[in-house]
Backbone bond lengths (Angstrom), bond angles and torsions (degrees), N, CA, C in turn:
res aa  C-N    CA-C-N  psi(-1)  N-CA   C-N-CA  omega(-1)  CA-C   N-CA-C  phi
1 M - - - 1.444 - - 1.528 109.49 -
2 I 1.317 115.50 143.03 1.452 121.72 178.21 1.523 108.03 -119.33
3 N 1.339 115.91 120.02 1.458 121.53 -179.72 1.513 110.43 -116.79
4 K 1.329 115.50 136.53 1.456 120.28 175.55 1.532 108.67 -83.67
5 I 1.339 115.44 143.72 1.467 121.84 178.35 1.528 107.35 -125.92
6 K 1.318 117.57 130.59 1.458 120.46 177.06 1.524 109.41 -58.52
7 R 1.315 115.80 147.60 1.463 121.98 -176.07 1.539 112.48 -54.74
8 D 1.322 117.61 -51.67 1.463 120.47 -177.12 1.528 111.82 -62.87
9 I 1.323 116.75 -38.66 1.472 120.92 178.15 1.521 109.59 -63.78
10 C 1.318 116.88 -43.24 1.461 121.75 179.83 1.535 110.87 -61.24
11 I 1.317 116.68 -43.84 1.472 120.77 179.61 1.521 110.91 -63.56
12 I 1.337 117.04 -40.10 1.470 120.94 -179.52 1.528 111.15 -70.03
13 K 1.343 117.40 -46.10 1.464 121.30 -176.45 1.523 113.33 -72.49
14 Y 1.323 117.21 -36.24 1.464 121.09 -173.24 1.527 109.27 -119.17
15 R 1.327 115.08 71.80 1.463 122.46 -173.56 1.527 113.94 -69.43
16 S 1.310 117.27 -8.14 1.464 120.05 178.76 1.526 112.70 -89.15
17 L 1.318 117.72 -1.63 1.464 120.50 179.54 1.533 110.51 -71.58
18 P 1.320 117.31 138.18 1.469 119.97 174.91 1.536 110.76 -64.32
19 L 1.329 116.03 144.42 1.459 122.18 179.03 1.525 109.60 -131.68
20 F 1.331 116.08 149.18 1.461 122.28 -178.49 1.522 108.68 -140.35
21 E 1.318 116.19 140.85 1.460 120.88 177.67 1.522 109.24 -152.11
22 Y 1.305 116.03 150.86 1.458 121.35 176.92 1.526 108.23 -101.19
23 D 1.327 116.82 128.45 1.458 123.01 178.99 1.530 108.71 -99.87
24 K 1.329 116.73 107.40 1.466 121.67 -177.44 1.531 111.94 -64.46
25 K 1.338 117.20 -35.62 1.465 120.41 -177.76 1.522 111.98 -61.44
26 T 1.324 115.69 -42.69 1.469 119.63 -177.87 1.523 112.39 -100.08
27 D 1.344 116.74 -2.35 1.463 122.14 -178.28 1.535 111.05 52.35
28 S 1.338 114.20 49.74 1.463 118.58 -178.13 1.531 110.54 -144.97
29 E 1.316 113.88 159.28 1.459 121.03 176.10 1.532 109.03 -86.22
30 V 1.318 116.07 140.12 1.464 121.75 175.99 1.525 106.43 -115.04
31 F 1.321 116.25 124.55 1.465 122.05 -177.17 1.513 110.51 -117.96
32 Y 1.324 116.54 145.27 1.460 121.53 168.95 1.525 107.67 -128.73
33 Y 1.311 115.44 124.22 1.462 122.04 170.90 1.521 107.05 -124.91
34 P 1.324 118.00 141.47 1.465 119.85 179.05 1.532 110.69 -70.24
35 T 1.296 116.05 160.40 1.459 120.79 172.97 1.527 107.13 -64.67
36 S 1.310 115.95 130.75 1.467 119.16 -175.42 1.518 110.95 -122.86
37 K 1.310 114.86 157.80 1.459 121.77 174.06 1.527 109.05 -83.05
38 S 1.345 116.26 -48.54 1.465 121.55 -179.18 1.520 109.90 -149.30
39 V 1.324 115.23 158.19 1.463 122.16 174.30 1.523 106.88 -129.55
40 Y 1.329 115.47 117.67 1.463 121.71 -179.79 1.529 109.37 -115.60
41 W 1.307 115.80 154.77 1.456 122.71 168.65 1.521 106.92 -125.28
42 I 1.337 115.57 126.79 1.461 120.65 178.74 1.520 109.43 -121.26
43 K 1.327 114.87 159.30 1.462 120.74 176.02 1.518 107.78 -146.01
44 L 1.319 115.87 164.60 1.459 119.79 175.30 1.522 108.61 -67.31
45 E 1.316 116.02 142.08 1.464 121.60 -179.43 1.528 111.46 -54.60
46 N 1.326 116.53 -41.32 1.459 122.74 178.23 1.527 107.19 -112.80
47 S 1.323 117.28 116.70 1.470 120.38 -175.24 1.527 112.84 -65.35
48 L 1.315 118.33 -16.65 1.466 121.42 177.74 1.530 112.08 -87.33
49 D 1.322 115.39 -6.45 1.450 121.71 -178.00 1.532 110.34 -67.13
50 K 1.302 117.43 136.86 1.471 123.00 -179.40 1.532 111.54 -101.05
51 K 1.322 116.28 27.77 1.460 120.69 -174.05 1.527 113.98 -101.27
52 L 1.321 118.92 21.51 1.459 120.74 -176.82 1.527 111.22 -55.89
53 T 1.325 116.92 -49.86 1.470 120.38 -178.30 1.520 111.56 -63.72
54 S 1.318 117.69 -49.67 1.471 119.70 -176.30 1.532 111.71 -65.05
55 Q 1.316 117.45 -38.45 1.466 120.03 -179.61 1.531 111.62 -73.18
56 F 1.330 116.72 -36.07 1.467 119.80 176.21 1.530 109.48 -64.99
57 L 1.332 116.87 -43.50 1.473 120.21 177.43 1.521 111.44 -62.41
58 K 1.308 116.75 -39.37 1.465 120.92 177.89 1.527 110.14 -61.35
59 L 1.326 116.40 -44.19 1.464 120.81 179.05 1.527 111.18 -63.28
60 I 1.325 116.86 -47.66 1.468 121.72 -179.95 1.527 110.49 -58.89
61 T 1.322 116.21 -43.95 1.465 121.42 -179.10 1.521 111.33 -63.46
62 T 1.333 116.94 -43.73 1.471 119.10 -179.67 1.528 112.04 -68.76
63 L 1.325 116.84 -19.22 1.472 120.69 176.53 1.531 111.72 -87.56
64 D 1.333 117.06 2.94 1.470 123.60 -179.53 1.528 112.44 59.97
65 I 1.328 116.18 39.35 1.461 121.27 176.23 1.526 107.93 -97.56
66 N 1.335 116.29 127.03 1.463 121.65 -178.37 1.522 113.48 -99.19
67 K 1.328 116.01 -28.87 1.464 120.97 -178.48 1.513 109.52 -140.48
68 L 1.324 115.19 147.67 1.459 121.35 172.58 1.519 108.74 -122.41
69 I 1.302 115.57 146.74 1.455 122.34 172.80 1.524 105.60 -106.96
70 I 1.328 116.88 127.08 1.462 121.79 -179.76 1.517 107.35 -112.94
71 F 1.339 115.38 131.27 1.459 119.72 -170.83 1.519 110.47 -150.54
72 G 1.323 116.39 139.30 1.460 121.87 175.12 1.516 110.10 -90.35
73 G 1.313 116.81 126.83 1.457 121.73 -176.81 1.515 114.32 -67.39
74 C 1.322 117.90 -24.83 1.472 122.32 177.18 1.524 108.99 -93.83
75 N 1.317 115.97 145.35 1.457 120.51 179.83 1.525 109.50 -81.30
76 K 1.319 114.99 83.09 1.461 122.21 179.17 1.529 107.89 -150.34
77 P 1.325 117.62 161.44 1.465 119.52 -178.79 1.529 112.68 -67.39
78 W 1.318 114.99 155.71 1.457 120.97 175.53 1.523 110.67 -62.04
79 I 1.316 116.35 -42.05 1.462 121.56 -177.40 1.531 108.16 -110.54
80 S 1.325 116.57 115.89 1.465 119.90 178.46 1.533 109.59 -72.85
81 K 1.324 115.96 156.12 1.467 119.94 179.31 1.526 110.46 -61.60
82 F 1.327 116.61 -38.84 1.463 120.50 178.86 1.528 111.19 -60.79
83 I 1.333 116.72 -50.29 1.471 121.20 -178.97 1.523 110.38 -63.86
84 S 1.328 117.38 -37.33 1.474 120.13 -177.92 1.525 112.45 -63.12
85 K 1.327 117.68 -21.27 1.459 121.44 -178.11 1.525 113.55 -98.61
86 R 1.314 117.78 -4.91 1.471 119.44 -178.67 1.526 111.19 -70.87
87 K 1.292 115.68 135.62 1.470 122.21 179.68 1.527 110.90 -131.90
88 D 1.340 117.32 20.26 1.460 121.47 -172.22 1.530 114.61 -103.07
89 Y 1.336 117.87 -0.69 1.459 120.07 -174.78 1.534 108.37 -141.50
90 K 1.330 116.14 110.72 1.470 120.57 -173.25 1.527 114.50 -56.82
91 P 1.352 119.44 -44.26 1.469 117.27 177.76 1.538 112.66 -59.27
92 L 1.328 117.42 -36.52 1.469 120.49 178.04 1.529 110.45 -68.61
93 I 1.314 117.41 -38.92 1.467 120.62 178.11 1.526 109.84 -61.45
94 R 1.338 117.43 -44.12 1.478 121.37 177.25 1.529 110.46 -62.85
95 T 1.337 116.53 -39.75 1.467 121.30 179.35 1.520 110.64 -63.58
96 L 1.321 117.31 -44.19 1.465 120.77 179.21 1.526 111.04 -63.82
97 E 1.334 117.24 -37.29 1.470 120.84 176.16 1.529 110.55 -65.11
98 Y 1.338 116.08 -40.77 1.464 120.46 178.18 1.529 110.32 -62.06
99 F 1.339 117.52 -49.02 1.469 120.68 179.50 1.533 110.90 -62.61
100 K 1.317 117.20 -36.28 1.470 120.68 177.23 1.527 110.14 -62.48
101 S 1.347 117.03 -38.90 1.475 120.85 178.42 1.528 111.53 -63.97
102 L 1.336 116.59 -24.46 1.472 121.78 177.12 1.531 111.94 -91.42
103 E 1.332 115.94 3.18 1.459 123.52 -177.08 1.530 112.25 61.66
104 I 1.329 114.54 37.43 1.458 121.34 173.84 1.524 105.79 -102.48
105 S 1.323 115.00 112.32 1.462 120.13 -172.55 1.526 110.69 -121.03
106 T 1.312 114.97 -165.92 1.461 121.24 178.52 1.532 111.22 -76.07
107 K 1.321 117.25 4.78 1.467 120.52 177.78 1.527 112.62 -112.91
108 F 1.322 117.76 -19.60 1.464 120.32 -175.77 1.530 110.91 -76.69
109 N 1.341 116.71 122.70 1.465 121.92 -179.75 1.526 112.35 -126.72
110 G 1.312 117.31 16.90 1.461 121.26 -177.30 1.517 113.02 -91.96
111 G 1.308 115.06 -157.05 1.452 121.37 179.73 1.520 111.06 -109.70
112 L 1.325 114.69 167.42 1.460 121.12 174.85 1.514 108.74 -123.43
113 E 1.316 116.02 135.41 1.463 122.00 172.24 1.522 105.67 -103.69
114 I 1.330 115.70 120.21 1.470 120.29 -173.03 1.521 110.65 -124.55
115 D 1.336 115.51 126.44 1.458 120.25 171.61 1.522 107.97 -67.12
116 V 1.313 117.03 143.05 1.459 121.58 -176.37 1.527 111.80 -55.79
117 Q 1.337 118.71 -37.45 1.467 119.78 -178.72 1.531 111.96 -65.51
118 D 1.333 118.53 -20.99 1.469 121.68 177.72 1.527 112.21 -85.85
119 L 1.315 117.45 -11.70 1.467 120.84 179.83 1.529 112.37 -65.50
120 K 1.326 117.55 -28.95 1.468 120.44 -178.72 1.529 110.85 -57.93
121 N 1.337 117.72 -40.84 1.461 121.64 177.98 1.524 111.75 -83.34
122 F 1.320 116.68 -35.49 1.462 121.31 -174.45 1.531 113.11 -73.99
123 L 1.319 117.21 -44.07 1.467 121.63 -170.61 1.529 114.70 -59.72
124 P 1.328 120.72 -42.51 1.475 118.29 177.92 1.535 112.50 -59.53
125 H 1.331 117.30 -36.56 1.466 120.63 178.29 1.530 110.72 -71.26
126 F 1.308 116.02 -41.05 1.473 120.79 177.41 1.533 109.64 -60.03
127 Y 1.318 116.04 -44.00 1.470 120.34 -179.56 1.535 111.32 -66.79
128 T 1.325 117.18 -37.66 1.470 120.63 178.14 1.519 110.49 -60.70
129 I 1.324 116.96 -46.11 1.464 118.32 -178.63 1.529 110.79 -70.15
130 T 1.321 116.91 -30.15 1.461 120.60 175.12 1.530 110.53 -62.90
131 Q 1.322 116.57 -39.06 1.462 121.24 179.44 1.530 112.73 -74.00
132 C 1.325 117.39 -30.18 1.469 121.18 -173.00 1.526 114.60 -94.13
133 D 1.316 117.82 -20.95 1.464 120.77 -174.29 1.522 110.41 -122.07
134 G 1.332 116.75 106.64 1.464 121.39 178.87 1.516 113.04 -60.79
135 G 1.338 117.59 -20.07 1.459 121.53 177.99 1.515 113.50 -83.23
136 F 1.319 117.40 4.29 1.468 122.48 -177.58 1.532 111.01 -100.19
137 W 1.319 117.29 21.24 1.465 123.64 -173.54 1.523 114.05 -72.80
138 D 1.307 117.85 -17.08 1.465 121.60 -167.18 1.530 115.00 -101.65
139 F 1.323 117.98 13.64 1.467 120.38 -177.25 1.528 110.87 -88.84
140 H 1.332 114.88 130.20 1.460 122.30 179.56 1.524 109.53 -126.61
141 M 1.325 115.47 159.05 1.463 123.01 177.28 1.520 107.74 -120.71
142 I 1.311 116.16 138.16 1.458 120.92 178.93 1.529 108.22 -134.99
143 D 1.330 116.47 146.04 1.462 118.97 175.96 1.529 108.82 -75.11
144 Q 1.316 116.85 160.50 1.468 121.98 -176.62 1.524 112.86 -57.71
145 N 1.323 117.08 -33.55 1.466 120.31 -177.61 1.530 113.01 -89.72
146 Q 1.327 116.76 3.24 1.457 123.77 175.12 1.537 112.78 58.33
147 N 1.342 113.88 50.77 1.464 120.76 177.15 1.526 112.34 -100.53
148 I 1.343 116.34 -26.11 1.457 120.07 -171.19 1.533 109.69 -152.58
149 I 1.320 115.07 144.29 1.463 121.87 179.70 1.529 108.09 -122.74
150 F 1.336 115.79 139.38 1.465 122.11 176.80 1.525 109.28 -120.91
151 H 1.303 115.52 146.65 1.461 121.90 173.00 1.526 107.24 -137.38
152 I 1.329 117.03 123.15 1.457 120.74 178.41 1.526 108.46 -96.82
153 H 1.312 115.51 115.72 1.462 123.30 -179.74 1.530 108.96 -79.62
154 Y 1.329 116.99 154.80 1.467 119.92 -179.18 1.528 112.68 -60.94
155 S 1.318 117.77 -20.33 1.466 121.63 178.72 1.525 112.29 -77.44
156 G 1.327 116.83 -13.64 1.463 121.72 -174.95 1.516 112.54 99.63
157 D 1.334 117.15 -11.02 1.463 120.03 173.67 1.529 108.68 -68.01
158 I 1.321 115.81 149.71 1.466 120.97 -179.59 1.518 109.02 -122.00
159 Q 1.316 115.28 127.60 1.462 120.79 173.96 1.523 107.57 -90.20
160 I 1.324 115.52 134.27 1.463 121.66 177.40 1.515 107.65 -121.83
161 I 1.324 115.75 123.64 1.461 121.40 177.86 1.523 106.71 -114.47
162 T 1.317 116.79 112.14 1.466 119.81 177.86 1.526 108.12 -89.93
163 L 1.327 115.71 137.18 1.458 120.46 -174.47 1.528 113.52 -104.20
164 N 1.337 116.10 -3.04 1.468 118.91 177.04 1.531 109.97 -155.83
165 K 1.308 115.00 165.70 1.468 121.49 -175.68 1.527 111.99 -63.46
166 K 1.353 116.95 -38.24 1.469 120.94 -178.49 1.533 110.64 -59.76
167 F 1.327 117.20 -47.54 1.465 119.49 -178.18 1.517 111.80 -76.49
168 D 1.308 117.29 -25.35 1.454 119.49 174.99 1.533 109.88 -63.54
169 K 1.313 115.17 -43.63 1.468 120.07 178.16 1.536 110.59 -67.47
170 K 1.345 115.74 -41.67 1.463 120.89 179.75 1.526 111.89 -59.61
171 I 1.327 116.82 -46.14 1.465 119.88 -177.51 1.515 110.26 -65.42
172 S 1.328 117.01 -39.07 1.467 120.59 178.51 1.525 111.24 -61.36
173 N 1.324 116.26 -38.38 1.471 120.90 179.89 1.524 112.37 -76.11
174 Q 1.320 118.11 -40.18 1.464 121.51 -171.60 1.523 114.35 -84.20
175 I 1.295 118.09 -22.36 1.470 120.41 -179.73 1.533 110.64 -60.80
176 K 1.332 115.83 -26.11 1.469 121.54 -179.90 1.523 112.32 -66.26
177 N 1.331 116.92 -19.87 1.464 121.32 -179.22 1.531 112.81 -85.81
178 T 1.326 116.35 5.12 1.468 121.38 -179.64 1.533 108.89 -122.50
179 V 1.335 116.45 179.86 1.467 120.36 174.68 1.531 110.78 -100.00
180 F 1.343 116.07 19.67 1.455 120.05 174.04 1.524 109.84 -79.75
181 V 1.321 115.14 146.64 1.469 121.68 175.55 1.526 108.30 -131.21
182 D 1.297 116.45 165.20 1.465 121.89 176.50 1.529 108.21 -61.48
183 A 1.331 117.30 128.11 1.469 121.58 179.94 1.533 111.43 -78.53
184 M 1.315 117.09 -7.00 1.470 123.49 176.52 1.538 112.09 56.86
185 R 1.318 116.94 37.44 1.462 120.17 177.27 1.524 110.28 -77.90
186 E 1.315 114.46 149.56 1.466 119.96 177.02 1.521 109.74 -63.37
187 N 1.313 115.22 155.05 1.473 122.78 176.46 1.520 113.08 57.20
188 S 1.314 116.16 33.75 1.461 120.07 173.90 1.514 109.01 -132.69
189 D 1.326 115.35 158.10 1.465 119.95 178.96 1.517 109.43 -77.89
190 R 1.315 116.67 154.35 1.464 122.81 179.50 1.522 109.44 -91.49
191 L 1.315 115.42 139.44 1.449 121.65 173.85 1.521 109.35 -85.16
192 N 1.303 115.99 139.23 1.478 120.58 174.62 1.512 106.86 -89.39
193 Q 1.326 115.39 102.68 1.473 118.62 -178.00 1.501 111.60 -110.74
């Protein structure tokens, strides 16, 4: 099941979600990230592999996560007006139709609560819009108990932010059950594989 959550409710309930805002007075970006145990970046072992969704679901399942909350850190709609009008890329057109079926429009700026079994259909569309819309950079996923945060980059790399020692250990153990490997990005922790 996929449930929409109003933006303010999402911010209040899931205080560990990253937030971003532009301050016009100081002409600067204001960022909030929760205190974390570790920050990892993973990628598929073979960059040509089309298993991003299945491997991400496998990882989520082995971590005993039943629901994810997906939220954009900037106060803007999920679907930009520009992207909503594009008709030049068939996968994006299918993605926009899918989001429309969920009543996610150019006005919706809240969060989504998604049961893991619904991620199989949702994730390919989420990834398509991540690849097509440069303004979609700020969306993160968090488990209901706020132990771990995921961010899927347009390249297919996944950022994992562990918020406590228990999940840090869990992710280190469970990543071995997938075909993900350390993406070796700068300023990130190394996975023991």
